[in-house]
C-alpha positions in Angstrom: 94.8 81.3 153.9 98.4 81.8 154.9 99.9 78.8 156.8 100.8 80.8 159.8 98.8 83.7 161.1 99.6 85.6 164.2 99.0 88.9 165.9 101.9 91.2 165.3 101.3 92.6 168.8 102.7 89.4 170.1 105.3 88.5 167.5 108.5 89.4 169.4 111.8 87.6 169.4 112.4 84.8 171.8 115.5 86.3 173.2 113.4 89.3 174.6 111.1 86.8 176.2 114.1 85.0 177.8 115.5 88.2 179.1 112.5 89.1 181.3 111.6 85.5 182.2 108.5 85.4 180.2 107.4 82.0 178.8 106.6 82.2 175.1 103.7 80.1 173.8 102.4 79.2 170.4 98.8 78.2 170.1 97.6 75.9 167.3 93.9 75.3 166.9 91.8 75.0 163.7 89.0 77.0 165.4 90.8 80.4 165.4 88.2 81.8 167.8 89.1 79.3 170.4 92.8 79.9 169.9 92.3 83.6 170.3 90.2 83.1 173.4 93.0 81.1 174.9 95.4 83.9 173.9 93.3 86.5 175.9 93.3 84.3 178.9 97.0 83.7 178.8 97.9 87.2 178.2 96.6 88.1 181.7 99.4 86.2 183.1 102.4 88.3 183.7 104.9 85.5 183.1 103.2 84.1 179.8 103.3 85.6 176.4 101.4 84.2 173.3 103.7 84.9 170.3 101.5 83.2 167.7 98.0 81.7 167.0 98.1 79.3 164.1 95.3 77.2 162.6 97.0 74.0 161.4 99.8 71.4 162.0 102.1 72.9 159.4 101.6 76.4 160.7 102.6 75.2 164.1 105.8 73.6 162.7 106.6 76.9 160.8 106.0 79.0 163.9 108.3 76.8 166.1 111.0 77.0 163.5 110.7 80.9 163.2 109.9 82.0 166.8 111.5 79.1 168.8 108.7 79.2 171.6 109.0 77.6 174.9 105.7 75.8 174.8 103.3 74.9 172.1 99.5 74.3 172.8 98.5 71.8 170.1 95.0 70.9 169.2 94.7 67.2 168.6 92.1 67.2 165.7 93.2 69.4 162.9 92.8 68.9 159.1 95.7 67.9 156.9 98.1 67.0 159.8 96.6 66.1 163.2 98.3 67.3 166.4 100.0 64.0 167.1 101.9 64.1 163.9 102.7 67.8 164.3 103.9 67.2 167.8 106.1 64.4 166.7 107.8 66.6 164.0 108.3 69.5 166.5 109.7 67.0 169.1 112.2 65.8 166.5 113.2 69.2 165.1 112.9 71.4 168.3 113.1 69.1 171.3 113.7 72.1 173.6 110.1 73.3 172.8 107.6 71.6 175.0 104.2 70.6 173.4 100.9 70.3 175.4 98.2 68.7 173.5 94.6 69.8 173.6 91.5 67.9 172.7 87.8 68.0 172.8 87.6 64.2 173.5 88.7 62.4 176.6 89.8 59.0 175.4 92.9 57.4 176.9 94.5 56.5 173.6 94.8 60.2 172.6 96.9 60.8 175.8 99.0 57.9 175.1 99.7 58.7 171.5 100.5 62.2 172.4 103.0 61.3 175.0 104.6 58.7 172.7 105.0 61.7 170.1 106.9 63.7 172.5 104.1 65.8 174.2 104.7 66.8 177.9 101.2 66.3 178.5 97.5 66.4 177.5 94.6 68.7 178.5 91.0 68.4 177.6 89.5 71.7 176.1 86.9 71.7 178.9 89.5 72.0 181.4 92.0 74.1 179.5 91.0 77.6 180.7 91.2 76.7 184.3 94.4 74.7 184.3 96.2 75.9 181.3 98.7 78.4 182.8 99.7 76.0 185.5 100.2 73.3 182.9 102.4 75.6 180.8 104.5 76.4 183.6 104.9 72.8 184.6 105.9 71.8 181.0 108.3 74.8 180.8 110.2 73.4 183.8 109.8 69.6 182.8 107.5 68.8 185.8 105.1 66.1 185.1 101.5 67.0 184.1 100.1 63.6 184.8 100.7 61.2 187.5 102.4 57.8 186.7 99.2 55.7 187.2 97.2 57.8 184.6 100.0 57.5 182.0 100.3 53.7 182.5 96.5 53.2 182.2 96.5 55.3 179.1 99.4 53.4 177.5 97.8 50.1 178.4 94.5 51.2 176.7 96.6 52.2 173.5 98.3 48.9 173.5 95.0 47.0 173.8 93.4 49.1 171.0 96.3 48.4 168.7 96.3 44.7 169.5 92.6 44.5 168.8 92.9 46.3 165.4 95.7 44.0 164.4 93.7 41.0 165.4 90.6 42.2 163.4 92.9 42.9 160.3 94.1 39.4 160.4 90.6 37.9 161.0 89.3 40.0 158.0 91.7 38.0 155.7 89.9 34.9 156.6 86.5 36.0 155.0 85.6 34.5 151.7 84.8 36.4 148.6 81.1 35.7 149.1 81.2 36.9 152.8 83.0 40.0 151.7 80.4 40.6 149.0 77.7 40.2 151.7 79.5 42.7 154.0 79.7 45.1 151.2 76.1 45.0 150.5 75.3 45.5 154.1 77.6 48.4 154.0 75.7 49.9 151.1 72.5 49.6 153.2 70.8 46.9 151.3 68.1 45.0 153.1 68.5 41.2 154.0 65.7 40.5 151.5 67.4 42.4 148.7 70.8 40.7 149.4 69.4 37.3 149.4 67.4 37.9 146.1 70.3 39.4 144.2 72.8 36.7 145.3 70.2 34.1 144.6 70.2 32.5 148.0 67.7 31.7 150.7 67.2 33.9 153.7 68.4 31.0 155.8 71.6 30.8 153.9 72.2 34.5 154.2 71.8 34.4 157.8 74.3 31.5 158.0 76.9 33.5 155.9 76.2 36.6 158.1 76.8 34.6 161.3 80.0 33.2 159.9 81.2 36.8 159.3 80.6 37.7 162.9 82.2 34.5 164.2 85.2 34.9 162.1 85.7 38.5 163.1 85.0 38.0 166.7 82.4 40.7 166.9 78.8 40.8 168.1 76.8 42.7 165.6 76.7 43.6 161.9 77.5 47.1 162.7 80.8 46.2 164.3 81.6 44.0 161.3 80.9 46.9 158.9 82.9 49.4 160.8 85.9 47.1 161.1 85.8 46.3 157.4 85.6 50.0 156.5 88.5 50.9 158.7 90.7 48.3 157.3 89.8 48.8 153.6 87.9 45.6 153.0 84.7 47.4 151.9 84.0 50.7 150.4 81.6 52.8 152.4 78.5 53.8 150.6 78.9 57.5 151.3 80.6 59.8 153.8 77.3 60.5 155.4 76.6 56.9 155.9 79.9 56.1 157.4 80.1 58.8 160.1 77.0 57.7 162.0 78.1 54.1 162.0 81.4 54.8 163.6 80.0 57.3 166.0 77.4 54.8 167.1 80.0 52.0 167.6 82.6 54.3 169.4 
């Protein structure tokens, strides 16, 4: 699939948009049908014109370089290069192009990461259709899309998350080889009985080792310990199918 795909009906030079006061927009979303639905919505606005709909981060970067749009609507979760990294690169190479990040999730860290990467703001996809045109106009004029309290709360949440991740990483280094082996076997889905048998230890000794792991990591369950170890590369997930439910259950 070509990196950048757009409707030729909307691929007109930016200088023409400038002449008639129209705000040119690029939409980047890996679900093309969603991007095209946004295009239909925005094209109803007389002062907005979608000049490209692309399906990945590199395509968004190419579109900005070629078309010099006023605003980019950037999906946060895209394969290969996520929306935050694509936003960062666009902000560095074309700071005059404003980026609004779109996401299906609503976590504060996504907003904070997007703002730090240079985005003007963040919209959840569930509210995009209702608020998108107004958000584009605000971004184009450098008006704030979020109030100060919301941004500060999001940045605080991101700093707390990063501090926690760093703390867990340091704590994982304190685990002994035997504790890591037990954690790996739990990750593989082995039962306590099998782990104790194969490591030639009593169930009581296994419970002691397991409790030591939880205490050292500062977590409250084996699930949290397993997910932390996977995230920081201390154990290998048994399979992609096994890992995704674990993370979904924890988060």
